[in-house]
C-alpha positions as CSV (number, residue, x, y, z in Angstrom):
1,M,31.3,19.4,11.4
2,I,30.0,16.8,14.1
3,R,27.5,20.1,15.7
4,N,26.1,21.0,12.5
5,K,25.4,16.8,12.4
6,T,23.9,16.4,15.5
7,Y,21.2,19.3,15.8
8,W,20.5,17.6,12.5
9,M,19.4,15.4,13.4
10,V,17.8,15.8,17.0
11,T,16.2,18.1,15.0
12,V,15.3,15.5,13.1
13,F,14.2,12.9,15.6
14,I,12.4,16.0,17.6
15,G,10.0,16.4,13.9
16,L,9.4,13.0,14.0
17,I,8.1,12.7,17.2
18,I,5.8,15.6,16.5
19,F,4.4,14.3,13.2
20,L,3.7,10.9,15.6
21,M,1.8,12.7,18.2
22,G,-0.2,13.5,15.4
23,C,-1.1,10.8,13.4
24,T,-4.7,9.3,14.5
25,S,-5.5,8.1,18.0
26,Y,-8.3,6.5,19.2
27,S,-11.0,6.5,21.2
28,N,-12.3,3.2,23.2
29,V,-15.7,2.7,24.2
30,S,-16.9,0.5,26.8
31,S,-20.1,0.4,28.5
32,A,-22.3,-3.2,29.8
33,P,-23.4,-3.4,27.1
34,I,-20.3,-3.6,24.9
35,K,-18.5,-5.7,27.8
36,A,-21.2,-8.2,27.1
37,Y,-21.1,-8.1,23.4
38,K,-16.7,-8.6,23.7
39,Q,-17.3,-12.2,26.2
40,S,-20.3,-12.7,23.8
41,I,-18.0,-13.1,20.2
42,K,-14.9,-14.8,22.3
43,Q,-16.9,-16.9,23.6
44,E,-17.7,-18.1,19.8
45,F,-14.8,-17.3,18.3
46,P,-12.2,-18.5,21.1
47,N,-9.2,-17.6,18.4
48,I,-9.8,-14.1,19.4
49,K,-7.2,-12.4,21.9
50,E,-8.6,-9.2,21.9
51,T,-11.2,-7.3,20.5
52,K,-11.3,-3.7,21.0
53,I,-14.2,-1.5,19.8
54,R,-13.0,2.3,19.0
55,Y,-14.1,5.5,17.1
56,S,-11.4,8.2,15.4
57,T,-12.8,10.3,13.3
58,P,-14.0,10.0,10.9
59,R,-14.6,6.1,11.2
60,V,-15.4,3.6,14.6
61,E,-14.7,0.7,14.2
62,I,-14.4,-3.1,16.1
63,A,-10.7,-4.7,16.1
64,Y,-10.0,-8.3,15.9
65,I,-6.8,-9.6,16.7
66,V,-6.9,-13.6,16.7
67,K,-4.1,-16.8,17.5
68,R,-3.9,-17.5,14.2
69,Q,-4.8,-16.9,10.8
70,L,-8.8,-18.2,9.9
71,G,-11.0,-19.8,7.5
72,E,-13.1,-18.2,5.0
73,N,-16.3,-19.3,6.8
74,E,-14.6,-18.7,10.1
75,V,-14.3,-15.1,8.6
76,G,-17.2,-15.2,6.9
77,R,-19.4,-15.8,10.2
78,L,-17.3,-13.1,12.5
79,F,-18.0,-10.2,10.2
80,V,-22.2,-11.2,10.0
81,Q,-21.9,-11.8,14.0
82,T,-19.9,-8.0,13.7
83,R,-22.1,-6.4,10.9
84,D,-25.4,-6.9,13.0
85,F,-24.5,-5.6,15.8
86,M,-22.7,-2.8,14.9
87,T,-25.7,-2.1,12.8
88,S,-28.5,-3.0,15.5
89,P,-30.5,0.5,16.9
90,S,-28.4,-0.1,20.7
91,F,-25.0,0.5,19.3
92,Q,-25.5,3.4,16.2
93,N,-27.4,5.2,19.8
94,E,-24.9,4.2,22.0
95,V,-21.9,4.5,19.4
96,V,-22.4,6.4,16.5
97,N,-25.3,8.8,18.0
98,G,-24.0,9.2,21.0
99,E,-20.3,9.1,21.6
100,Y,-18.8,9.2,18.2
101,K,-20.7,12.3,16.7
102,D,-21.1,13.6,20.9
103,E,-17.3,14.3,20.7
104,N,-17.3,15.3,16.4
105,P,-20.1,16.7,15.6
106,S,-19.6,18.4,12.8
107,W,-18.0,15.2,11.2
108,G,-21.3,13.2,10.1
109,D,-22.0,9.2,9.9
110,P,-18.9,7.5,10.4
111,E,-17.5,5.1,8.4
112,L,-17.8,1.8,9.9
113,A,-14.1,-0.9,10.0
114,I,-14.3,-4.4,10.5
115,T,-10.2,-5.6,11.0
116,I,-9.3,-8.9,11.3
117,T,-5.8,-8.9,12.6
118,V,-3.6,-12.1,13.4
119,R,-1.1,-12.0,16.7
120,G,3.0,-11.7,15.9
121,N,2.0,-10.6,12.7
122,D,1.8,-6.1,12.6
123,V,-0.2,-6.3,9.0
124,T,-4.3,-7.0,9.1
125,A,-5.3,-9.8,7.6
126,Y,-9.1,-8.4,6.3
127,Q,-10.7,-4.6,7.0
128,F,-14.0,-4.4,5.9
129,T,-15.5,-0.9,5.6
130,C,-18.5,1.4,4.9
131,K,-19.2,3.8,4.4
132,P,-23.2,6.0,5.5
133,T,-25.8,6.3,3.3
134,E,-29.0,8.4,3.7
135,S,-32.0,6.5,4.6
136,D,-35.7,6.7,2.5
137,S,-36.4,6.1,6.2
138,D,-38.2,8.9,8.0
139,T,-35.6,8.6,10.9
140,G,-32.9,10.2,8.2
141,A,-31.3,7.8,10.2
142,A,-27.8,6.7,7.7
143,E,-27.5,3.6,6.3
144,Y,-25.2,0.9,6.0
145,T,-25.5,-1.8,3.7
146,E,-22.4,-1.5,1.0
147,W,-19.1,-3.4,2.8
148,Y,-16.5,-3.9,1.3
149,V,-13.3,-5.9,1.9
150,Q,-9.7,-5.8,1.5
151,T,-6.8,-8.2,2.6
152,A,-2.9,-8.7,3.1
153,D,-2.7,-10.7,0.1
154,D,-5.8,-7.6,-2.2
155,P,-5.0,-4.5,-0.2
156,E,-7.7,-3.3,-3.3
157,S,-11.4,-2.9,-1.9
158,S,-14.0,-4.7,-3.5
159,P,-17.3,-5.5,-2.8
160,Y,-17.5,-8.0,-0.1
161,S,-20.3,-11.2,-0.3
162,V,-20.7,-13.0,2.4
163,P,-19.7,-17.0,2.0
164,D,-22.4,-19.7,1.0
165,N,-24.9,-20.5,4.3
166,E,-22.8,-18.0,6.6
167,G,-25.0,-15.0,7.0
168,D,-27.8,-17.2,8.2
169,T,-26.3,-17.8,11.8
C-alpha cells in the first residue's frame, strides 16, 4: 500500500514539474534604447523598483514592480508614457517587428501589455492590454489604439481612458 502511495505521489510530482515547464516563459529585451527608457522612467517614477521589457507569444509586455500602490493620477501618467514608448516607431521596429517577429514569424502582430504589480503582493494591481488593429495607412503596420484595463478589484476588462490632465505630460 505504501509503495502504491509513493508511486502515485512521485507520478503527480513529475506531472506537475512537466506542467510548470510548459508554462509561458518570456524573452527579455535589452538594448541601449531599452536601458535608456528604463533609466528615464525610474527617474520620473522613483516608486518603480523594477522594469521588465519582455515578450512571449502572443504578447509584448512592459512589467513594472513598484514599491507601493500608485495613485490614480500616477497610474495615468505611467500608462501614457509607457503607451507612447510602446507605440513609438523605434520600439515597434526594434521589439515588435524585430525581436518578437524574428522569433515568432507565424504569430502575426502581438498584443501589447503594461502591468503594474506592487512589491510584496503577487497580484497585479493594473494590467493594460491592447490588441492590434489593421492600419488604413500605406505602411500596413498594426495600430494600437484601444486599450483595456483590469485591476485587482475589478478583473473584468474594460476600456481605459486616461484621467483628466494625465495625457498632457
